[in-house]
N, C-alpha and C positions, 0 to 999 in steps of 0.2 A: 332626766329621771320622770318627769310628770307623764309624760307622753305613754308611759307603761301603766299609769294609775286610771281606774275606771272614770268614765266622764259622768257628767251629771245625770243624765239619763239613765245610766246603770244604777243609781243610786236610791231614785225617787222618781214618781211619775209626773211626767209633765203633762199629761192630758187626765181629764177626770173622768171617772167611771162611776158604777153604781153596783151594790152588792146584788148577789144573785139569790135565786130564790123567790117562792110566791107566798111563804109562810115561815115568819121569823119567830124565833124564841129569844128575848133579851134579857139576860141574867144581870142583875144589877146587885152587887154587894150590899149596897146602903141604898135607901131612899134617896135619890139624887143624881147617883152614877149614871142612869140610862139617859138624863137630860143633858147633864155637864159633858158627857163623852160623844152622844150620837143624836142629840135631841132633833137637831134639822135633819138628818138623814131619815129618821123615823118619822117625822111629820111628811117629808116627801115621799118616803114610801107608803104611806097611808093614800096620799092623793094619787098614787099609782096603782092602787088596787091591792098592796101588797097586804096579807093578815099579820097584824104583830099583835103579840101577846108578851107582857112584861112581867117578870118575877123579880121581886125585892128579897133578897135571901136573909138579910140580918135586919133587927127592927132599928138600927141606928141611934141606941140609947146610950151609947158612949160618948154621943155629941149631941145632946139634946132629948128632946121628950119623944119617946116612941110614938105616942099617938099623934102627935103634931107633925112628925114625920111622915106618918102613914097618910094623914090627911092632905099633905103636901103632894105626896106621891099622887093621889087621886086625882086633886086638882090638874097637876102637871100632864098625868096621861089624858085627862079630858081635853086639854089644850091641844095636846099632840094628835088628836082625835084617835086615841087608842081606848079599847075597852078596859074596864076595871082590873086593875092590876092584881097579881097574886102576891101575897105576904107568907112567908115561911117563919118568920121570927126567931130565927137563930140568934144567939147572943153577938152583939157587936163585937167584933176583935174577938170571936170565940170559934171560928170556923177552921178546919185543918183539911189539907188535901186527902187524907186519908179518913176522913170522917164518915163512918158507914151510913149515918142518918142522911147527910148530905147527899151521898151517892145513890140513897134510895128515893130522895125526892127529886134528884136530877133523871134518874132512869125512868121513874113513873111519868114525870112532867113530859119528856120526849116521847114517850110510848103513847102518851094520851093527845099530847098537841099534835105530833109527827110533824116537827119543824123540817123543812129544807135547809135553813140556816140558823146556827146558833151564834149570836151576839154574845161575848163575856168580855169582861177587863182583861188586861193583857198581864202575861206572866213577868213582865219587867215592871209592873206598877209599884209606886211607892208604899202603898197600903198593904199590909200583910193579908187582910180579907180579899183585896182584888187578886193577888198572886193564888192564894189558896183556893179561891172559887175556880181560875183557871185551871191549875193543875187537877182540882178536883174532877172537872168536868172531863179533862184528857185521860184520866184513870177509867172513868165510867165508858167512855168511848173505846178505850182500848178493849175493856171485857167485852161491852157489847158486840163489837165486831169479830174479836178474837173467837167468841163463842158462837157465832154465826146464829144468833137470835132471830126468831121470825119476825119481829116489828122492824120494820125500815128504819135505820139509823139517819140522822141528819147526814147532808151531803156535804156541806161546808160548815167552817168554823170561822168567825170573823172576830178577831180580837180588837178591841177599840180603847182609845187613850183617854184618862181622866186627869191625872196630875203628873203623870211623866211620859216624856214623847217617846214614841215607839218607832221603829224603821218600818215605814208603811209600803205596801205592794199596790194600795188602792187609796186614791184620793176622791172624795164626794163633793162635787161643788155645792156649796150650802146656802147659797143666798137666797133661793127660793123658801128654805125653811127656816131661815135664820131669825127672822122676826117672832116666829111661832117659839123657837128655841129659846129666845130671850125672856119670853113671857113667862114661859114653863120654867125658866131659871128663876125667875122673880118668885116662883110658888116657894123656893127653898130659901126665901131672903133670910131666915132664922139662921141658917147655916154661916152667913156672912159675918156673923159675931165672931165664929171661930176662926175663919180664914176667908179671905177674899175671893171666894170662886167665882163670882161674877166676873172679875177681871181676868181670873185664869182662863175662863171659858172665852173672852174676847181675845186674848192673847194668842191661844192654841189656834183659833179661827183665823186669825191673821196670820200667824206663822204659816199655815198649811195652805194658805192661798198664794206662797211666793212662785211656786213653779206653774201656776195654771193662769194662762192669760184671760184677762178679762173677768175674773173671779175675785169678790172681795173676801169672802170667808168658805173654808172649807173644813172638812172633818177625815180624819185618818183612820186608816184601818189595815190590818195584816190579815189577808184572807188565805185559809188553806183548804184542800180538800180533807174532810173528816180522816180519811184513810191514811193521808200523809202525816197529820198531826199525829195519830197512835204510833206511827213508826218511829217518832223521835222520843228522845228521852226529855224528861222535864228541862234539864238544861239546854239540849239540843234546840227545843222550841222556842226558849228564851232566846238563845243566839240569834236564831232568825229575825227576832223583833229588837236585838241591840245589845244583850246583856244576859248572862246567865248568873250574876253575881246574887241577884235576889231570891234564886231558889237554890243556892247552895246551903248546904249545912253551915249553921252559925259556928263560928270560930273565934269568938270576941269580937269586940269593936275595934276600930282604927281611929286613934285621937287624930286631931286636926295637925298636931306637931309632926307625927309619924306620917301622915298624908304628905305633908309638905317638905318631908327631909329628902334629900337627894338620893339616898338609897331606896326609897320607897316606890311602889308601883306607879307607872305612869299611865 
C-alpha cells in the first residue's frame, strides 16, 4: 500500500529556496514574532538588497511591558539591518479578522509601502492574534483585488511559523543569518520568563534543516500568489498549511479524556 502514498519530496522541499520580491512587508502580531519566525531570512534579505519594512500590530502588553517590548523590537530591527519598525499598538489578544481598523491599517500600509511580498504569521498558528492577522490580511486582499483598485496589490503572501509548524512549500537555508537571528532573539530575553522561546527558535531551526543537505538551520514558509490566497476560504487556506481547526467557529473545548477515548477523532 505504501507505494501509493506520496513520497517525501511530494510533502516538503528537499532543496532550499528564497522568498520572491524586492520589497517586503513583514507583519508581526507582537514584538518578537518577526525574529522568532523569520529573523534569519530577514537578515539575509537585507544583505541581498531587499527592502524590508516591519510592522508590529499589537503592543504585546498581555505578556510584559509594552514600552519594553517596543524597545526590544527597535534593537532587534537594528541588528537585522532593518529600518525603524512601525507600531500600530492594537490591544494584545484583541485583534479580530473582521476588525475594520485593522483592515484600514493594512490597506493603507500596503498602498503606501507597495510591497511585492507580504510576510504574515500563518492561519494555523497557536496564538489567536497570529491567526486573526493572517485572516484579516486575506480579507483585505480579497476586497482589494475584487474591486480592481488602482494601487498595485502585493504579488505574494508568505506565511511563516512561530510556535506552530506549518506545511511548508519553501525552506530557506538560514545558516548565514542564524547568528544575527540569535542576537536579535536575545533582545527579547524578557519574554523567556513566560516561555522558553529561545529554545523553540533553536528547535524549529534544527527541525527545518532535516531535508536540506549541508544546512544546519532553516526557516519554513508557505508562499502563494496573493490572487490564489483570495480565491480560498479561510479554512481552505489553512488546510494548505496543515489544518483548518484553528479558523473554525468555536464549538466548545475537547477534554483530554475525550481526545484520548477510542470513539474520539483521530
